[in-house]
N, C-alpha and C positions, 0 to 999 in steps of 0.2 A: 876670618868668616868673611872676606869681600869674595875672596872663592869658593863659597858656598855657597850664598847668595848669586855669583854667577851662574853656578850649575845648577841652583834651581831654579832660574831663571830660563837657561838653555833647557830644561827639559819641560819645562811646562811651554814652553814655544813648540819643541816637537809636537808636545801633544795635542796643541791647539791646530797647527798643522794638520797634525793627522785627522783630527776630529774635522776641521773644514774638507780637507779631502775626501774626507766618505761622507759629508754633508752634500757636498756637489755632485758626487757620484749618484749618489742617493735622489739629488735633485734631476738628475741625466736622465734618472731611470721613468722616474714622474712622469717627466718630459715625453717621453717617447711613451710611453702606456697612455698617456692623454691623449698623443697624435694616434696611436693605432685608436683607441674607441673613439677619437672623433671620427677618423674614415668608416669607422662600422656602423655608427650613427649615422653620417652623411649616407651611405649606403643605403641601408634599412629607410632613411627619410626619401632617396628618390625613386624606391623601390615599388612597383605598381601592388598594392593591396586592395585593388577594386572587386576582388573577386572573395577576399576574405569574409570576416563576421565582422561587422561594424559594431556589437557591444564590445567587443576588445580593443576597437580604435579607442572607443569613446575612455572606456576603463584606463587603458593607458596613459590618453590627455588628463584624464581630469587623478588621475596616480601622480604624473607627472609635475602638474598643478601644487597638489598636496605636500608631496616633500619641497617645492619649492616655497610656498607658505611656512612650513614647519623651522626649514633652515632660518628665515627672514625671522620666524618669532623667537627659535630659540637666539638667534644675536642679538636680540634687545634684550632676553633675558639676562644677557650673559652680561650686556653691557649695564644693566643694574637699571635700566627704563621701563617705565611702566605699561604693564599692558594692556590694561584697562580700556575700553572702549577701541579697539582697534581695529583695522579693518583687515588686517589680516588674519585675526580672532575668526571675527565674520565669514570671512572668505573660508577658514579650518574648515568652520562647522559645516558651510553648507556643501563644501567636496567631503568631508565626512558622508553628511547624508545622504550624497549620490551614490557614495563607494557601496555604502551598505544599502541601501535600495537596489542596487545594481546584483548584489551577491545573491538573493533569489533566483532572479532571473538565469544568469552562471548555472547557476546548479540545474535548472530546466533545461539548458541549452546542452549539460555537457557530455548526454548520450550522444546527440548527433555532432558534437565536436568529438567525440572518441571514432566514432564510424568514420568521420573523415578523415583523421588520421590515421586507422586502421585503414583504410585505402590505399590510404598514401605510402603505408609502409608494403603493403602487399603490389602495390605496384613496382617496387623496388625490388620485391622479393622475386617476383616474375621476370625482371629484365637481370638478375645478377642467375638466376639459377634457370638451368637446363638440364635435358639428358643428356647422358653420357653412354652411348652405346656401345663402349670399350668396356665397360662393366656388368656387364649382361652376359650372360652363359644360357644358350636358347637348350642345350643337353641336359645339362641340372636343372635347369626349371620343370623340362618335362619330367624327369627322374619322380624330382620331388611331387610335383602335379599328383602322379599317376599312384606314387605311394599313399598319398591324402585320398584319392578316391577308394583305392585298395580296402584302406582303414575306417573309412564311410560306411564301404558295402557290408564289413564285417559283420560290425557292430548293431546291434539287437535294441529293440527297443523295450526297456524297463519302465513300468508302469509306476508311478508313486506308490508311494506302503501307507496305508489308511491306519492310521491308530486310532482304535475305541475308545469313546472317551465316555466314561459314564455321567449320567445324569441324575445330581442327586437334590435337585429341587423337590421339596416336601411345601405339605399339604398348605403350611403357615406362609411361606414366600408366594405360594403362588396367590393364595388367598391378598398378599399385602401388595402385589402388581397389580391386581383388579382392582383393587380399591383406587390403585395411583392413578390406570387410567380412568376407572368411573370421575376421578377430582377432577382430573384434566379435562375431559369431557364436560364437568358440569359447569367448572368457570369460563368455558368459551360457548355454551349455551345459552340461547337470545334474553331467555327472562334475568340470568345475572348479568348480562352486557346492558341491561335497561335500566338494571338496579342500580350498577356503576356507575353511568351516566349520570341516573338521576340525583343520586349523594355526589359526584366529581365536580371541583372544580375546572377540569380542564374544557378547553374550549369544544363545543360541539360543531363535528363537520359537517357540510351539507353536498351531499355528492348526487349524481341521478342513479336509479336503480337499473337494474340490466332490463327490468321489465319495460321501460322506454323505448317506442319504437325508434323508425328513422323517421318517420314522419313528426312525430312530436318532438323530434331534437330540431328538427329544423325549422317546426312553428316555433319552437321556444326559443331558437337561434336569431329567427326575425322579428321577434317581440322585442327581445332584449337589445337589438342594434338599431331599430327602430322607434322605440318606448312607446310603444301600441299593443293595445289587445285585440287581438281577431277577434270575430265576432263566431259563435259558434250555432251551427242549425240544430234544430231539435234530434236529430238522430244523433250528434257530433257529443250534445249533453246528457244524451240518455246513457250513450257509452263511456263517457267521461266518470257519470257517476255511480255506474256500476262497479267500474275497475276501482277506484276508491272505497267501491265498499268491501269490496272483494280484498283487496290490500290490507282494509281494516280487521278484518276478518280475519284474515291471516296471521296480521301480527297479533292478534288476541289468543286464537286458539298454537300457537306455534309456543309451546315452553321449552322448547330443548330438552336436553338430555341431565337434566339438574337433578333427576329422582333416579338415576342409574348406580349411584352408590349404595340407596336404598336397596334395588336391585338384587347387587351383587351381595348383599349380607343375606338378601331373606334364601337365593338360592343355593347359598353357605347352608343357612340352616336347615332348608328343606333336606340339601342332600344328608346334612348330619342324621335329622328326624329319621329318612328313609333307611339308609344304614342302622340307626340303632334297632327299628322295626325287624328289618329281616335276620338282624342280629337275636334282637328276641325271640323272635316266633319260631315255634318248630311244629315239626308235622302235624298236619290236621288228624283228630282221632275222631274216629268214626264209631257212634253208639248204636249198637243194634238191640235190638231187643234179646231178651233173653229164652231161650229155647226152654219151652217144658217139661220135662221128662216123664 
């Protein structure tokens, strides 16, 4: 029994030694990876990035700080410590807000960044790609060019084929289209727009009309800037009053096209009536006097 126990202990010792050796090898590999990563980070820090995009510098800095604070917060939570009122949590919230605000700006700069990256790749291609004269054959290229010219000269122009289409629109569809056009014109008329503005709750937009000339606009601008009203002479008052009367009369007499639908209906009824009269009417009969025999 003692021999079995000693054998078991020796096997456990061998397994433990193998595990220690494997862990040591893993630690050495991890140390080498960390040293190489440190060298790369040091090279990046020492590299001149003054000609780059400052937004990405800010994003990298804030993202590194965010990951660092997140690691500290996870360490506290793993140890069972409370994170309520922690400065690390407040810092994480602030960094998260900054990163979220950077995202739309980064989307706006995406096109510019793509152009810069594409320009760098094209410069590299220009350096690596160059012409190879030994790959060209002048005789074959000339022969192929002459054959293409001959084939182009032999081709004749063929006009496109026009396929006739049957127009099957009847009178009802035509009348419906006319009514639709008349309805749109009626909705755009000045009378309908005035009624709509009268009973609508939407705000009224006041803008200068096209009839206002340059002198009136300058006068209005001067009065608005200086908070004063310019005095008008007798002739200017007369012209202003006349213009107001003309504009009022135009607005009263401008009814628009709201009666276009009735016009379309009347036209259709008139056409039907005229066609019916032509269809019912026959040749005129001339009644002459009977001759006396």
